[in-house]
Chimera marker file (.cmm) of the C-alpha trace (Angstrom):
<marker_set name="trace">
<marker id="1" x="-26.946" y="40.646" z="34.852" r="1" g="1" b="0" radius="0.5"/>
<marker id="2" x="-30.680" y="40.774" z="35.394" r="1" g="1" b="0" radius="0.5"/>
<marker id="3" x="-31.961" y="40.680" z="38.936" r="1" g="1" b="0" radius="0.5"/>
<marker id="4" x="-35.716" y="40.839" z="38.392" r="1" g="1" b="0" radius="0.5"/>
<marker id="5" x="-37.992" y="38.479" z="36.695" r="1" g="1" b="0" radius="0.5"/>
<marker id="6" x="-39.250" y="41.090" z="34.119" r="1" g="1" b="0" radius="0.5"/>
<marker id="7" x="-35.619" y="42.055" z="33.417" r="1" g="1" b="0" radius="0.5"/>
<marker id="8" x="-34.595" y="38.375" z="32.680" r="1" g="1" b="0" radius="0.5"/>
<marker id="9" x="-37.671" y="38.038" z="30.383" r="1" g="1" b="0" radius="0.5"/>
<marker id="10" x="-36.461" y="41.379" z="28.652" r="1" g="1" b="0" radius="0.5"/>
<marker id="11" x="-32.885" y="39.705" z="28.129" r="1" g="1" b="0" radius="0.5"/>
<marker id="12" x="-34.694" y="36.682" z="26.565" r="1" g="1" b="0" radius="0.5"/>
<marker id="13" x="-36.952" y="38.773" z="24.258" r="1" g="1" b="0" radius="0.5"/>
<marker id="14" x="-33.998" y="40.962" z="23.155" r="1" g="1" b="0" radius="0.5"/>
<marker id="15" x="-31.906" y="37.933" z="22.254" r="1" g="1" b="0" radius="0.5"/>
<marker id="16" x="-34.528" y="36.407" z="20.321" r="1" g="1" b="0" radius="0.5"/>
<marker id="17" x="-35.444" y="39.569" z="18.496" r="1" g="1" b="0" radius="0.5"/>
<marker id="18" x="-31.741" y="40.320" z="17.846" r="1" g="1" b="0" radius="0.5"/>
<marker id="19" x="-31.324" y="36.940" z="16.149" r="1" g="1" b="0" radius="0.5"/>
<marker id="20" x="-34.431" y="37.376" z="13.801" r="1" g="1" b="0" radius="0.5"/>
<marker id="21" x="-33.168" y="40.904" z="12.908" r="1" g="1" b="0" radius="0.5"/>
<marker id="22" x="-29.569" y="39.717" z="12.090" r="1" g="1" b="0" radius="0.5"/>
<marker id="23" x="-31.126" y="36.784" z="9.928" r="1" g="1" b="0" radius="0.5"/>
<marker id="24" x="-33.224" y="39.328" z="8.118" r="1" g="1" b="0" radius="0.5"/>
<marker id="25" x="-30.451" y="41.786" z="7.624" r="1" g="1" b="0" radius="0.5"/>
<marker id="26" x="-28.253" y="38.958" z="6.406" r="1" g="1" b="0" radius="0.5"/>
<marker id="27" x="-30.824" y="37.994" z="3.653" r="1" g="1" b="0" radius="0.5"/>
<marker id="28" x="-31.097" y="41.456" z="2.477" r="1" g="1" b="0" radius="0.5"/>
<marker id="29" x="-27.259" y="41.851" z="1.961" r="1" g="1" b="0" radius="0.5"/>
<marker id="30" x="-26.938" y="38.419" z="0.410" r="1" g="1" b="0" radius="0.5"/>
<marker id="31" x="-29.578" y="39.541" z="-2.077" r="1" g="1" b="0" radius="0.5"/>
<marker id="32" x="-28.069" y="42.701" z="-2.827" r="1" g="1" b="0" radius="0.5"/>
<marker id="33" x="-24.637" y="41.139" z="-3.453" r="1" g="1" b="0" radius="0.5"/>
<marker id="34" x="-26.128" y="38.646" z="-5.839" r="1" g="1" b="0" radius="0.5"/>
<marker id="35" x="-27.952" y="41.431" z="-7.713" r="1" g="1" b="0" radius="0.5"/>
<marker id="36" x="-24.830" y="43.722" z="-7.775" r="1" g="1" b="0" radius="0.5"/>
<marker id="37" x="-22.748" y="40.635" z="-9.112" r="1" g="1" b="0" radius="0.5"/>
<marker id="38" x="-25.268" y="39.966" z="-11.775" r="1" g="1" b="0" radius="0.5"/>
<marker id="39" x="-25.266" y="43.674" z="-12.843" r="1" g="1" b="0" radius="0.5"/>
<marker id="40" x="-21.363" y="43.763" z="-12.789" r="1" g="1" b="0" radius="0.5"/>
<marker id="41" x="-21.412" y="40.530" z="-15.083" r="1" g="1" b="0" radius="0.5"/>
<marker id="42" x="-23.816" y="42.530" z="-17.495" r="1" g="1" b="0" radius="0.5"/>
<marker id="43" x="-26.373" y="39.646" z="-17.195" r="1" g="1" b="0" radius="0.5"/>
<marker id="44" x="-29.570" y="41.394" z="-17.888" r="1" g="1" b="0" radius="0.5"/>
<marker id="45" x="-32.032" y="38.463" z="-17.531" r="1" g="1" b="0" radius="0.5"/>
<marker id="46" x="-30.616" y="37.397" z="-14.165" r="1" g="1" b="0" radius="0.5"/>
<marker id="47" x="-30.436" y="40.858" z="-12.811" r="1" g="1" b="0" radius="0.5"/>
<marker id="48" x="-33.990" y="41.635" z="-13.863" r="1" g="1" b="0" radius="0.5"/>
<marker id="49" x="-35.080" y="38.420" z="-12.218" r="1" g="1" b="0" radius="0.5"/>
<marker id="50" x="-33.465" y="39.266" z="-8.896" r="1" g="1" b="0" radius="0.5"/>
<marker id="51" x="-34.558" y="42.852" z="-8.849" r="1" g="1" b="0" radius="0.5"/>
<marker id="52" x="-38.099" y="42.368" z="-7.616" r="1" g="1" b="0" radius="0.5"/>
<marker id="53" x="-37.370" y="39.942" z="-4.777" r="1" g="1" b="0" radius="0.5"/>
<marker id="54" x="-34.576" y="42.020" z="-3.552" r="1" g="1" b="0" radius="0.5"/>
<marker id="55" x="-36.780" y="45.181" z="-3.525" r="1" g="1" b="0" radius="0.5"/>
<marker id="56" x="-39.449" y="43.069" z="-1.751" r="1" g="1" b="0" radius="0.5"/>
<marker id="57" x="-36.976" y="41.979" z="0.996" r="1" g="1" b="0" radius="0.5"/>
<marker id="58" x="-35.914" y="45.651" z="1.558" r="1" g="1" b="0" radius="0.5"/>
<marker id="59" x="-39.471" y="46.644" z="1.801" r="1" g="1" b="0" radius="0.5"/>
<marker id="60" x="-40.286" y="43.881" z="4.454" r="1" g="1" b="0" radius="0.5"/>
<marker id="61" x="-37.291" y="45.041" z="6.456" r="1" g="1" b="0" radius="0.5"/>
<marker id="62" x="-38.590" y="48.681" z="6.598" r="1" g="1" b="0" radius="0.5"/>
<marker id="63" x="-41.987" y="47.352" z="7.700" r="1" g="1" b="0" radius="0.5"/>
<marker id="64" x="-40.417" y="45.344" z="10.406" r="1" g="1" b="0" radius="0.5"/>
<marker id="65" x="-38.183" y="48.338" z="11.504" r="1" g="1" b="0" radius="0.5"/>
<marker id="66" x="-34.904" y="46.607" z="10.622" r="1" g="1" b="0" radius="0.5"/>
<marker id="67" x="-33.516" y="49.304" z="8.182" r="1" g="1" b="0" radius="0.5"/>
<marker id="68" x="-34.559" y="52.926" z="7.862" r="1" g="1" b="0" radius="0.5"/>
<marker id="69" x="-37.009" y="53.956" z="5.135" r="1" g="1" b="0" radius="0.5"/>
<marker id="70" x="-34.571" y="56.429" z="3.559" r="1" g="1" b="0" radius="0.5"/>
<marker id="71" x="-31.697" y="53.692" z="3.556" r="1" g="1" b="0" radius="0.5"/>
<marker id="72" x="-34.281" y="51.398" z="1.683" r="1" g="1" b="0" radius="0.5"/>
<marker id="73" x="-35.197" y="54.038" z="-0.624" r="1" g="1" b="0" radius="0.5"/>
<marker id="74" x="-31.541" y="54.607" z="-1.542" r="1" g="1" b="0" radius="0.5"/>
<marker id="75" x="-30.846" y="50.995" z="-2.123" r="1" g="1" b="0" radius="0.5"/>
<marker id="76" x="-33.863" y="50.455" z="-4.125" r="1" g="1" b="0" radius="0.5"/>
<marker id="77" x="-33.186" y="53.505" z="-6.231" r="1" g="1" b="0" radius="0.5"/>
<marker id="78" x="-29.524" y="52.589" z="-7.066" r="1" g="1" b="0" radius="0.5"/>
<marker id="79" x="-30.114" y="48.958" z="-7.745" r="1" g="1" b="0" radius="0.5"/>
<marker id="80" x="-33.080" y="49.843" z="-10.110" r="1" g="1" b="0" radius="0.5"/>
<marker id="81" x="-30.950" y="52.448" z="-11.727" r="1" g="1" b="0" radius="0.5"/>
<marker id="82" x="-28.051" y="49.898" z="-12.350" r="1" g="1" b="0" radius="0.5"/>
<marker id="83" x="-30.421" y="47.247" z="-13.627" r="1" g="1" b="0" radius="0.5"/>
<marker id="84" x="-32.227" y="49.826" z="-16.085" r="1" g="1" b="0" radius="0.5"/>
<marker id="85" x="-28.740" y="50.903" z="-17.337" r="1" g="1" b="0" radius="0.5"/>
<marker id="86" x="-28.322" y="47.312" z="-18.538" r="1" g="1" b="0" radius="0.5"/>
<marker id="87" x="-31.345" y="47.649" z="-21.048" r="1" g="1" b="0" radius="0.5"/>
<link id1="1" id2="2" r="1" g="1" b="0" radius="0.2"/>
<link id1="2" id2="3" r="1" g="1" b="0" radius="0.2"/>
<link id1="3" id2="4" r="1" g="1" b="0" radius="0.2"/>
<link id1="4" id2="5" r="1" g="1" b="0" radius="0.2"/>
<link id1="5" id2="6" r="1" g="1" b="0" radius="0.2"/>
<link id1="6" id2="7" r="1" g="1" b="0" radius="0.2"/>
<link id1="7" id2="8" r="1" g="1" b="0" radius="0.2"/>
<link id1="8" id2="9" r="1" g="1" b="0" radius="0.2"/>
<link id1="9" id2="10" r="1" g="1" b="0" radius="0.2"/>
<link id1="10" id2="11" r="1" g="1" b="0" radius="0.2"/>
<link id1="11" id2="12" r="1" g="1" b="0" radius="0.2"/>
<link id1="12" id2="13" r="1" g="1" b="0" radius="0.2"/>
<link id1="13" id2="14" r="1" g="1" b="0" radius="0.2"/>
<link id1="14" id2="15" r="1" g="1" b="0" radius="0.2"/>
<link id1="15" id2="16" r="1" g="1" b="0" radius="0.2"/>
<link id1="16" id2="17" r="1" g="1" b="0" radius="0.2"/>
<link id1="17" id2="18" r="1" g="1" b="0" radius="0.2"/>
<link id1="18" id2="19" r="1" g="1" b="0" radius="0.2"/>
<link id1="19" id2="20" r="1" g="1" b="0" radius="0.2"/>
<link id1="20" id2="21" r="1" g="1" b="0" radius="0.2"/>
<link id1="21" id2="22" r="1" g="1" b="0" radius="0.2"/>
<link id1="22" id2="23" r="1" g="1" b="0" radius="0.2"/>
<link id1="23" id2="24" r="1" g="1" b="0" radius="0.2"/>
<link id1="24" id2="25" r="1" g="1" b="0" radius="0.2"/>
<link id1="25" id2="26" r="1" g="1" b="0" radius="0.2"/>
<link id1="26" id2="27" r="1" g="1" b="0" radius="0.2"/>
<link id1="27" id2="28" r="1" g="1" b="0" radius="0.2"/>
<link id1="28" id2="29" r="1" g="1" b="0" radius="0.2"/>
<link id1="29" id2="30" r="1" g="1" b="0" radius="0.2"/>
<link id1="30" id2="31" r="1" g="1" b="0" radius="0.2"/>
<link id1="31" id2="32" r="1" g="1" b="0" radius="0.2"/>
<link id1="32" id2="33" r="1" g="1" b="0" radius="0.2"/>
<link id1="33" id2="34" r="1" g="1" b="0" radius="0.2"/>
<link id1="34" id2="35" r="1" g="1" b="0" radius="0.2"/>
<link id1="35" id2="36" r="1" g="1" b="0" radius="0.2"/>
<link id1="36" id2="37" r="1" g="1" b="0" radius="0.2"/>
<link id1="37" id2="38" r="1" g="1" b="0" radius="0.2"/>
<link id1="38" id2="39" r="1" g="1" b="0" radius="0.2"/>
<link id1="39" id2="40" r="1" g="1" b="0" radius="0.2"/>
<link id1="40" id2="41" r="1" g="1" b="0" radius="0.2"/>
<link id1="41" id2="42" r="1" g="1" b="0" radius="0.2"/>
<link id1="42" id2="43" r="1" g="1" b="0" radius="0.2"/>
<link id1="43" id2="44" r="1" g="1" b="0" radius="0.2"/>
<link id1="44" id2="45" r="1" g="1" b="0" radius="0.2"/>
<link id1="45" id2="46" r="1" g="1" b="0" radius="0.2"/>
<link id1="46" id2="47" r="1" g="1" b="0" radius="0.2"/>
<link id1="47" id2="48" r="1" g="1" b="0" radius="0.2"/>
<link id1="48" id2="49" r="1" g="1" b="0" radius="0.2"/>
<link id1="49" id2="50" r="1" g="1" b="0" radius="0.2"/>
<link id1="50" id2="51" r="1" g="1" b="0" radius="0.2"/>
<link id1="51" id2="52" r="1" g="1" b="0" radius="0.2"/>
<link id1="52" id2="53" r="1" g="1" b="0" radius="0.2"/>
<link id1="53" id2="54" r="1" g="1" b="0" radius="0.2"/>
<link id1="54" id2="55" r="1" g="1" b="0" radius="0.2"/>
<link id1="55" id2="56" r="1" g="1" b="0" radius="0.2"/>
<link id1="56" id2="57" r="1" g="1" b="0" radius="0.2"/>
<link id1="57" id2="58" r="1" g="1" b="0" radius="0.2"/>
<link id1="58" id2="59" r="1" g="1" b="0" radius="0.2"/>
<link id1="59" id2="60" r="1" g="1" b="0" radius="0.2"/>
<link id1="60" id2="61" r="1" g="1" b="0" radius="0.2"/>
<link id1="61" id2="62" r="1" g="1" b="0" radius="0.2"/>
<link id1="62" id2="63" r="1" g="1" b="0" radius="0.2"/>
<link id1="63" id2="64" r="1" g="1" b="0" radius="0.2"/>
<link id1="64" id2="65" r="1" g="1" b="0" radius="0.2"/>
<link id1="65" id2="66" r="1" g="1" b="0" radius="0.2"/>
<link id1="66" id2="67" r="1" g="1" b="0" radius="0.2"/>
<link id1="67" id2="68" r="1" g="1" b="0" radius="0.2"/>
<link id1="68" id2="69" r="1" g="1" b="0" radius="0.2"/>
<link id1="69" id2="70" r="1" g="1" b="0" radius="0.2"/>
<link id1="70" id2="71" r="1" g="1" b="0" radius="0.2"/>
<link id1="71" id2="72" r="1" g="1" b="0" radius="0.2"/>
<link id1="72" id2="73" r="1" g="1" b="0" radius="0.2"/>
<link id1="73" id2="74" r="1" g="1" b="0" radius="0.2"/>
<link id1="74" id2="75" r="1" g="1" b="0" radius="0.2"/>
<link id1="75" id2="76" r="1" g="1" b="0" radius="0.2"/>
<link id1="76" id2="77" r="1" g="1" b="0" radius="0.2"/>
<link id1="77" id2="78" r="1" g="1" b="0" radius="0.2"/>
<link id1="78" id2="79" r="1" g="1" b="0" radius="0.2"/>
<link id1="79" id2="80" r="1" g="1" b="0" radius="0.2"/>
<link id1="80" id2="81" r="1" g="1" b="0" radius="0.2"/>
<link id1="81" id2="82" r="1" g="1" b="0" radius="0.2"/>
<link id1="82" id2="83" r="1" g="1" b="0" radius="0.2"/>
<link id1="83" id2="84" r="1" g="1" b="0" radius="0.2"/>
<link id1="84" id2="85" r="1" g="1" b="0" radius="0.2"/>
<link id1="85" id2="86" r="1" g="1" b="0" radius="0.2"/>
<link id1="86" id2="87" r="1" g="1" b="0" radius="0.2"/>
</marker_set>
């Protein structure tokens, strides 16, 4: 338990930041799952529409420090490859 005023503030800040990061990571995962299910269903139009917003979410997460840039690059590469394979 925090005993100092500054430590109590740190606990509050950490809790707030964790909630924001958890929410953002959840949005990314949901978006990726939707895109993967569209690719699995061989739905070219839907997967093409979902690709750009998903990549955008991934890029924003990298800028905020939620995911590592190499992880983001791997996700974007694989998703793009799957969508392009439908063409």
